[in-house]
C-alpha positions in Angstrom: -116.4 23.3 -120.1 -117.0 26.8 -118.8 -115.3 29.6 -120.8 -114.0 33.2 -120.0 -114.5 35.7 -122.9 -112.5 38.9 -123.3 -113.5 41.6 -125.7 -112.1 45.0 -126.9 -113.5 47.8 -129.1 -110.4 49.8 -129.8 -108.6 49.8 -131.8 -110.8 47.2 -133.5 -113.5 44.9 -132.3 -112.0 41.5 -131.5 -112.6 38.8 -128.9 -111.0 35.6 -127.7 -112.0 32.9 -125.4 -109.8 31.0 -122.9 -110.7 27.7 -121.1 -110.9 28.1 -117.5 -108.6 25.8 -115.3 -110.2 22.4 -114.6 -110.0 20.7 -111.2 -107.5 18.2 -112.6 -105.2 21.1 -113.8 -105.4 22.7 -110.4 -104.4 19.5 -108.8 -101.5 19.0 -111.2 -100.2 22.6 -110.4 -100.6 22.1 -106.6 -98.7 18.9 -106.8 -95.9 20.5 -108.9 -95.7 23.3 -106.2 -95.7 20.8 -103.5 -92.9 18.8 -105.2 -90.9 22.0 -105.6 -91.3 22.8 -101.8 -90.1 19.4 -101.0 -87.2 19.8 -103.3 -86.3 23.0 -101.6 -86.7 21.5 -98.1 -84.4 18.5 -99.1 -81.8 20.9 -100.6 -81.8 23.0 -97.3 -81.6 19.8 -95.3 -78.7 18.5 -97.4 -76.9 22.0 -96.9 -77.5 21.9 -93.2 -76.4 18.3 -92.9 -73.1 19.1 -94.7 -72.7 22.0 -92.3 -73.5 19.9 -89.4 -71.1 17.2 -90.5 -68.3 19.7 -90.8 -69.2 21.1 -87.5 -69.3 17.8 -86.0 -65.8 16.9 -87.2 -64.4 20.2 -85.8 -66.3 19.6 -82.6 -64.7 16.2 -82.3 -61.2 17.7 -83.0 -61.8 20.4 -80.6 -62.8 17.8 -77.9 -59.6 15.8 -78.6 -57.6 19.1 -78.3 -59.3 19.8 -75.1 -58.7 16.2 -73.8 -55.1 16.6 -74.6 -54.9 19.9 -72.8 -56.7 18.2 -69.9 -53.9 15.7 -69.9 -51.5 18.4 -68.9 -53.5 19.5 -65.9 -53.2 18.4 -62.2 -54.7 15.1 -61.5 -57.8 15.2 -59.4 -56.8 12.7 -56.5 -60.1 13.6 -54.7 -62.0 11.8 -57.5 -63.1 8.3 -56.0 -63.6 7.0 -59.6 -59.9 7.1 -60.6 -57.6 4.2 -60.6 -53.9 4.2 -60.3 -51.0 2.3 -61.5 -47.1 2.4 -60.9 -44.3 1.5 -63.3 -40.5 1.5 -62.5 -38.2 1.6 -65.3 -34.9 0.1 -64.3 -32.4 1.2 -66.9 -28.7 0.8 -67.2 -27.7 4.2 -65.8 -30.5 4.7 -63.2 -34.3 3.9 -62.4 -37.4 6.1 -62.9 -40.8 5.6 -61.3 -43.9 6.6 -63.3 -47.5 7.0 -61.8 -50.4 6.6 -64.1 -54.2 7.0 -63.6 -57.3 6.2 -65.4 -61.1 6.7 -65.0 -63.5 3.7 -64.8 -63.9 2.0 -68.1 -66.9 2.8 -70.3 -68.1 -0.7 -70.4 -67.5 -1.2 -74.2 -65.1 -4.4 -74.7 -63.8 -2.9 -77.7 -62.4 0.2 -76.1 -59.0 0.5 -74.1 -58.5 1.9 -70.7 -57.9 5.8 -71.0 -54.5 5.6 -69.2 -52.6 9.0 -68.5 -49.6 10.1 -66.7 -50.3 11.6 -63.3 -49.5 15.2 -62.7 -49.0 17.0 -59.4 -50.5 20.3 -58.2 -48.1 22.3 -60.5 -49.2 20.2 -63.4 -45.6 18.6 -63.5 -45.5 14.9 -64.4 -45.2 12.6 -61.2 -41.8 11.0 -61.9 -38.6 10.5 -59.9 -35.2 9.2 -61.0 -32.4 7.8 -58.9 -28.8 6.8 -59.9 -27.1 4.3 -60.5 -28.9 1.4 -62.1 -30.2 -1.5 -60.2 -27.8 -3.8 -61.9 -25.1 -2.4 -59.5 -26.8 -4.4 -57.0 -25.7 -7.7 -58.6 -23.3 -8.6 -55.6 -25.5 -7.3 -53.0 -29.0 -8.5 -54.1 -30.4 -8.4 -50.5 -30.1 -4.5 -50.8 -32.3 -4.3 -54.0 -35.5 -3.4 -51.9 -33.6 -0.7 -50.1 -32.4 0.6 -53.4 -36.1 0.8 -54.6 -37.5 2.2 -51.4 -37.1 6.0 -52.3 -38.9 5.6 -55.6 -41.9 3.6 -54.0 -42.1 6.1 -51.2 -42.3 8.9 -53.8 -45.1 7.1 -55.7 -46.9 6.2 -52.5 -47.1 9.9 -51.5 -49.1 10.8 -54.7 -51.4 7.8 -54.9 -54.3 8.2 -52.4 -54.0 5.9 -49.3 -57.4 4.5 -49.9 -56.3 3.3 -53.4 -53.0 1.6 -52.5 -54.4 -1.9 -52.1 -56.0 -1.7 -55.6 -53.0 -0.1 -57.3 -50.9 -2.5 -59.3 -47.0 -2.0 -59.3 -44.7 -3.2 -62.1 -40.8 -3.1 -61.8 -39.4 -3.7 -65.4 -35.7 -4.0 -66.0 -34.0 -3.2 -69.2 -30.5 -3.0 -70.7 -28.3 -3.1 -67.5 -30.1 -6.1 -66.0 -29.9 -8.2 -69.4 -26.3 -8.3 -69.1 -26.2 -9.9 -65.6 -26.1 -13.6 -65.5 -29.7 -15.2 -64.9 -28.8 -16.2 -61.4 -27.9 -12.6 -60.3 -31.1 -11.4 -62.0 -33.2 -13.8 -60.1 -31.5 -12.9 -56.8 -32.5 -9.1 -57.2 -36.0 -9.9 -58.4 -36.6 -12.3 -55.5 -35.4 -9.8 -52.9 -37.9 -7.2 -54.4 -40.7 -9.8 -54.3 -40.0 -10.6 -50.6 -39.4 -7.2 -49.1 -41.7 -4.7 -50.9 -45.0 -6.2 -49.9 -43.9 -5.9 -46.3 -43.8 -2.1 -46.7 -46.1 -1.3 -49.3 -49.8 -2.3 -50.0 -49.5 -2.2 -53.8 -50.6 -5.2 -55.8 -47.1 -6.7 -56.5 -46.8 -10.4 -57.4 -44.2 -12.5 -59.3 -45.3 -11.4 -62.8 -45.1 -7.8 -61.8 -41.2 -7.9 -61.6 -39.2 -9.0 -64.6 -36.4 -8.3 -66.9 -37.9 -7.5 -70.1 -36.2 -8.2 -73.6 -35.4 -5.6 -76.2 -38.3 -6.9 -78.2 -40.8 -6.3 -75.5 -39.2 -2.8 -74.9 -39.9 -2.0 -78.7 -43.4 -3.3 -78.5 -44.2 -1.1 -75.5 -42.7 2.0 -77.1 -44.8 1.3 -80.3 -48.0 0.9 -78.1 -47.2 4.1 -76.3 -46.9 6.3 -79.5 -49.9 4.9 -81.1 -52.0 5.2 -78.1 -51.2 8.9 -77.5 -51.9 9.6 -81.1 -55.3 7.9 -80.8 -54.5 5.1 -83.4 -56.3 2.5 -81.3 -59.5 4.4 -81.5 -62.4 3.5 -83.7 -62.8 5.2 -87.2 -64.8 8.4 -86.7 -64.3 10.4 -89.8 -64.0 9.8 -93.4 -60.7 11.3 -93.6 -59.2 8.9 -91.1 -56.3 6.8 -92.7 -57.2 3.2 -92.5 -55.4 -0.2 -93.3 -56.9 -3.6 -94.1 -55.6 -6.2 -91.5 -55.5 -9.9 -91.8 -55.4 -11.8 -88.5 -54.5 -15.4 -88.3 -56.7 -17.6 -90.3 -59.4 -15.0 -90.7 -60.6 -14.8 -94.4 -62.2 -11.3 -94.2 -59.9 -8.3 -93.7 -60.4 -6.0 -90.8 -60.6 -2.4 -91.6 -59.3 -0.1 -88.9 -57.2 3.1 -88.3 -53.7 3.0 -89.6 -51.0 2.9 -86.9 -47.5 4.7 -87.2 -44.2 3.0 -87.2 -41.4 4.0 -84.8 -37.7 4.8 -85.7 -35.4 5.6 -82.7 -31.7 6.2 -83.0 -29.9 6.8 -79.7 -26.2 7.2 -79.2 -25.6 3.5 -79.0 -28.4 1.7 -80.7 -31.1 1.9 -83.3 -34.5 0.5 -83.2 -37.4 0.1 -85.6 -41.0 -1.0 -84.9 -44.0 -1.1 -87.2 -47.2 -3.0 -87.8 -47.3 -5.7 -90.3 -50.9 -5.8 -91.5 -50.8 -8.7 -94.0 -49.6 -12.2 -93.5 -46.0 -12.8 -94.4 -44.7 -15.4 -96.9 -41.2 -16.7 -96.5 -38.7 -18.0 -99.0 -37.1 -20.6 -96.7 -37.4 -22.2 -93.3 -34.5 -20.1 -92.0 -36.0 -16.9 -93.1 -39.2 -17.9 -91.3 -37.4 -18.7 -88.1 -35.6 -15.3 -88.2 -38.8 -13.6 -89.0 -40.7 -15.2 -85.9 -38.1 -13.9 -83.6 -38.7 -10.4 -84.8 -42.4 -10.4 -85.2 -44.8 -10.0 -82.1 -48.5 -10.7 -82.4 -50.6 -9.7 -79.4 -54.2 -8.8 -78.5 -54.2 -5.3 -76.7 -58.0 -5.7 -75.9 -59.6 -7.1 -72.9 -61.7 -9.7 -74.8 -59.5 -12.3 -76.5 -62.6 -13.3 -78.6 -62.5 -10.1 -80.5 -59.6 -9.2 -83.0 -60.4 -5.5 -83.0 -56.9 -5.0 -81.2 -54.9 -7.9 -82.3 -51.7 -6.4 -83.8 -48.7 -7.9 -85.5 -45.6 -5.8 -85.0 -42.0 -6.1 -86.4 -39.5 -4.7 -83.9 -35.8 -5.0 -83.7 -32.7 -3.3 -82.2 -29.3 -2.8 -83.9 -26.7 -2.5 -81.2 -23.7 -0.3 -82.5 -25.9 1.5 -84.9 -26.7 4.6 -82.9 -25.1 8.1 -83.8 -22.2 8.2 -81.3 -21.2 4.4 -81.8 -21.4 4.7 -85.5 -18.9 7.5 -85.4 -16.5 5.3 -83.2 -16.9 2.4 -85.7 -16.1 4.9 -88.6 -13.0 6.2 -86.8 -11.8 2.8 -86.1 -12.3 2.0 -89.9 -10.5 5.0 -91.0 -7.6 4.3 -88.7 -7.2 0.7 -89.7 -7.3 1.5 -93.5 -5.0 4.5 -93.1 -2.3 2.5 -91.0 -2.5 -0.5 -93.4 -2.0 1.9 -96.5 0.8 3.7 -94.9 2.6 0.6 -94.2 2.1 -1.1 -97.6 2.9 2.3 -99.6 5.4 3.8 -97.0 3.2 6.9 -96.6 2.7 9.0 -93.5 -0.9 10.2 -93.9 -2.3 11.3 -90.6 0.8 10.8 -88.7 1.4 14.5 -88.1 -0.9 17.5 -88.0 0.7 19.0 -91.2 -0.2 15.9 -93.1 -3.7 14.9 -91.8 -6.1 12.4 -93.0 -8.7 14.4 -95.1 -12.0 13.4 -93.6 -15.1 14.1 -95.8 -17.5 13.6 -92.8 -16.1 16.7 -90.9 -16.8 20.4 -91.9 -14.0 22.0 -93.8 -11.1 22.9 -91.5 -12.4 21.0 -88.4 -9.8 18.8 -86.8 -9.9 15.8 -84.6 -7.6 12.9 -83.4 -8.0 9.0 -83.3 -6.0 7.4 -80.6 -5.5 3.6 -80.8 -2.7 1.3 -79.8 -0.8 4.4 -78.3 -0.8 5.9 -81.9 -2.6 9.0 -82.9 -4.2 9.6 -86.2 -4.8 13.3 -87.1 -7.9 14.1 -89.2 -9.0 17.3 -90.8 -12.4 17.9 -92.5 -12.9 18.4 -96.1 -16.7 18.8 -96.0 -17.7 16.4 -98.8 -21.2 15.0 -97.7 -21.7 12.6 -100.9 -18.1 11.1 -100.4 -18.9 10.7 -96.6 -22.1 8.7 -97.4 -20.1 6.4 -99.7 -17.6 5.8 -96.9 -20.3 4.9 -94.6 -21.7 2.3 -96.8 -19.6 -0.8 -95.3 -20.8 0.2 -91.9 -24.3 -0.8 -92.7 -23.2 -4.5 -92.9 -25.9 -5.3 -95.2 -26.5 -9.0 -96.4 -25.7 -10.2 -99.9 -29.2 -11.3 -100.9 -31.3 -9.5 -103.6 -32.9 -7.2 -101.1 -30.0 -6.3 -98.8 -31.1 -5.8 -95.1 -29.4 -3.7 -92.7 -26.7 -5.8 -90.7 -28.1 -8.8 -92.4 -31.2 -8.8 -90.3 -34.6 -9.9 -91.9 -37.0 -6.9 -92.4 -40.6 -7.3 -92.9 -42.1 -5.7 -96.0 -43.3 -2.1 -95.6 -46.2 -0.7 -97.7 -44.8 2.8 -98.2 -47.8 3.7 -100.2 -50.0 3.4 -97.1 -47.8 3.9 -94.0 -46.6 6.6 -91.6 -43.5 6.8 -89.4 -42.2 8.9 -86.5 -38.5 9.4 -86.0 -37.2 10.1 -82.5 -33.9 11.0 -80.8 -31.1 11.3 -83.4 -33.6 11.5 -86.3 -35.0 14.6 -84.6 -31.7 16.0 -83.4 -30.2 15.6 -87.0 -33.0 17.4 -88.7 -33.7 20.1 -86.1 -30.9 21.1 -83.7 -28.5 22.7 -86.5 -30.6 22.5 -89.8 -33.9 23.5 -88.2 -36.0 21.1 -90.4 -37.7 19.0 -87.8 -41.2 17.8 -88.4 -42.2 16.6 -91.9 -39.1 14.9 -93.6 -38.2 15.8 -97.0 -35.1 13.8 -98.3 -34.3 16.2 -101.0 -34.4 19.2 -98.9 -32.6 17.5 -96.1 -29.7 16.5 -98.4 -29.3 19.8 -100.0 -29.1 21.4 -96.5 -26.7 18.8 -95.2 -24.5 19.3 -98.2 -24.5 23.0 -97.7 -23.7 22.6 -94.1 -20.8 20.3 -94.6 -19.2 22.5 -97.1 -19.0 25.4 -94.8 -15.7 26.1 -92.9 -15.3 25.2 -89.2 -14.6 28.9 -88.4 -17.9 30.1 -89.9 -19.9 27.3 -88.1 -18.1 28.1 -84.8 -19.1 31.8 -85.1 -22.9 30.8 -85.9 -22.8 28.6 -82.8 -21.4 31.3 -80.5 -23.9 33.8 -81.9 -26.8 31.4 -80.9 -28.1 30.7 -84.5 -28.7 27.0 -83.8 -31.1 25.3 -81.4 -30.6 25.9 -77.5 -30.1 22.0 -77.4 -27.2 22.0 -79.9 -23.7 21.9 -78.3 -20.2 22.2 -79.9 -20.1 18.4 -80.3 -23.3 18.4 -82.4 -22.1 21.3 -84.5 -18.9 19.4 -85.3 -20.2 16.0 -85.9 -23.5 17.2 -87.7 -22.1 16.6 -91.0 -21.3 12.8 -90.1 -24.5 12.2 -88.3 -26.7 13.6 -90.9 -25.0 11.3 -93.5 -25.3 8.3 -91.2 -29.1 9.1 -90.5 -29.6 9.3 -94.3 -27.9 6.2 -95.1 -29.6 4.1 -92.5 -33.0 5.3 -93.5 -32.7 5.0 -97.4 -30.0 2.5 -97.9 -30.4 0.4 -94.8 -34.2 0.4 -94.3 -34.9 1.0 -97.9 -37.2 4.1 -97.5 -38.0 5.7 -100.8 -36.3 9.0 -101.4 -39.8 10.5 -102.2 -41.2 9.2 -99.0 -43.3 12.0 -97.4 -45.0 10.3 -94.3 -42.1 10.5 -92.0 -42.2 12.9 -89.1 -39.2 13.7 -86.9 -40.2 14.7 -83.4 -39.1 14.9 -79.8 -42.5 15.4 -78.1 -45.9 14.2 -78.9 -48.6 16.7 -77.8 -46.0 18.6 -75.9 -45.0 15.6 -73.8 -42.3 13.0 -73.8 -43.7 9.5 -74.7 -42.3 6.7 -72.6 -42.4 3.0 -73.4 -43.7 2.5 -69.7 -47.0 3.8 -70.9 -47.2 1.0 -73.4 -46.2 -1.5 -70.7 -49.0 -0.5 -68.3 -51.5 -0.5 -71.1 -50.5 -4.1 -72.0 -50.3 -5.3 -68.3 -53.8 -3.9 -67.3 -55.6 -4.8 -70.6 -57.9 -7.2 -68.6 -58.9 -4.8 -66.1 -61.9 -3.5 -68.1 -63.6 -6.9 -67.7 -64.3 -6.0 -64.1 -66.3 -2.7 -65.2 -67.9 -4.5 -68.1 -69.2 -7.3 -65.7 -70.5 -4.6 -63.2 -72.4 -2.8 -66.1 -74.0 -6.0 -67.2 -75.5 -6.5 -63.6 -77.0 -3.2 -63.7 -80.8 -2.8 -65.2 -80.9 -1.1 -68.7 -82.3 2.4 -68.3 -84.9 3.9 -70.9 -83.3 7.3 -70.4 -80.3 6.2 -72.5 -82.5 5.3 -75.4 -84.3 8.7 -75.1 -80.8 10.4 -74.9 -79.6 8.7 -78.1 -82.7 9.5 -79.9 -82.8 13.2 -79.0 -79.3 13.7 -79.9 -79.4 11.9 -83.2 -79.5 14.8 -85.4 -80.3 12.9 -88.6 -83.4 11.2 -87.2 -84.5 14.3 -85.3 -84.4 16.4 -88.4 -86.1 13.7 -90.7 -89.0 13.5 -88.2 -89.4 17.3 -88.2 -89.5 17.3 -92.0 -92.3 14.5 -92.1 -94.4 16.3 -89.6 -94.2 19.6 -91.6 -95.0 17.8 -94.7 -97.9 16.0 -93.1 -99.4 19.4 -91.7 -99.0 20.9 -95.2 -100.8 18.0 -97.0 -103.6 17.8 -94.3 -104.2 21.6 -94.6 -104.4 21.4 -98.4 -106.8 18.6 -98.2 -109.1 20.4 -95.7 -109.1 23.5 -98.0 -110.0 21.3 -101.0 -112.8 19.7 -99.2 -114.0 23.1 -98.1 -114.0 24.4 -101.6 -116.0 21.5 -102.9 -118.8 22.0 -99.9 -118.9 25.7 -100.8 -119.3 25.0 -104.5 -122.1 22.5 -103.8 -123.8 24.9 -101.5 -123.8 27.6 -104.2 -125.2 25.2 -106.9 -128.1 24.2 -104.6 -128.8 27.8 -103.9 -128.7 28.7 -107.6 -131.2 25.8 -108.5 -133.5 27.0 -105.7 -133.5 30.5 -107.1 -134.0 29.7 -110.9 -136.4 26.6 -110.7 -140.1 27.7 -111.2 -142.2 26.1 -108.4 -145.4 24.2 -109.5 -148.7 25.7 -108.4 -151.2 22.8 -107.4 -154.1 24.8 -108.1 -153.1 25.7 -111.8 -152.6 22.1 -112.9 -150.0 20.9 -115.5 -151.3 22.8 -118.5 -152.8 26.2 -118.9 
């Protein structure tokens, strides 16, 4: 082995010899450096991938935000690729027409139509309401089409004339019509089916006009809120909340985005709807029969062979459990108890203003009267929120079984550890209009705020109201009965539906993405769920394009970056190999030259020996 010698004469003569680096050692060093370079490149790639992932998530969120903002813009009726649909909501007090539109389906059988509410040139929703309700046509059903004419003319003016013949029209009747005899319902619907096609070119058949049940209305409302929130979309991010769903006899659970439940308390009724992801077991045939009447299983997708959009929803309506009607029931209960107690004990509580019944559900000093059977009961508030909740307990009408249900109605189990709910109407008004706590619900903070409010004097609350310290939607009736309604909402939620007190996944809201969500959106989504098959069939008839593959390849950042890395490493390795071959050739040439210079040539004239 070749050696390198170092010597030094000062301060003393000494020398040392170091072995020179062999070819094998240089190769090992080169491999180590190359491995270090690859490691650095891998680390840089990992950091860039994480940054790209975060950026991609933000980009998708921003795209969703832009899409929601775009939903509020004027509809481009000049776009020939848009389709339209019309839904008329025939309620008890009036009827409203809604116009919807959607672009051509993307061809994926697992995706729903992207239906949105139409907006005019001023970006206002295209909607029109007339009064009274269509149920007032019960005795004159031949005038039902005349009643409907202003709404349909309004809608026809917004839908492009060229699209009328392919635009479906749905007339769906709710509460008012449900109370009519079936013969009167049929007469009204038949008049609509007979006369409307004579004046309008919309797609309108017998299945497009019906009186829907409260169960259907609840399902449509549930579909609407989840569609607007994007809960029917595919899982995109690791942070998406998911749920395992079992469908029918399928053994494997389907993992998809978690849907939200809906709580809606109006003035007269209360409604709840939520998905039941797991199969339910029943303790008795009676319970099974009751549950089947409240459970709705349906496929929202266009392909019935796929279970991606099969949902099992529990939905029920509690008549008389709305905020205003519950107050009437409460006052009736107080009146009957007080009158009975006065008669048995020979007392005169509430008979005169100076000896009123002390109502714990009214603010301190607030007064009201209950008139019944030509007698008047005087009430004065004492503002005891806890006592008010206790007095409301009998009004829940719970069953006597081990898991008492509101109004004795069967309730499917809720997985409160993996669920989310939205509360509308009275749930929002109770938390926001006066207490200003709308949004994320916290039972402990809400209870404290409600107690503090109830304990205040009526004069102080009136002054606050006059000074505009409450929401602009709050009126004097809200300020006066806020104590009662907050206690009623609290009892219904926690003692009726058994929501845990530490439940944090309830949001109270009035609008979703700055717009009101109507059940009619869910209705047209369900009614038009098979329309994408038309576009899917058209796409299947078209030849495949190579450009789509090239587009997918170019924009696949992972594969693109991996290819760049492989190419760079190949270039580095090839360059190093060329340099190594060049060094060997140079070293071989130098040895040959040295041999030619040092070797003594033979003189043929001298011979082998001198």
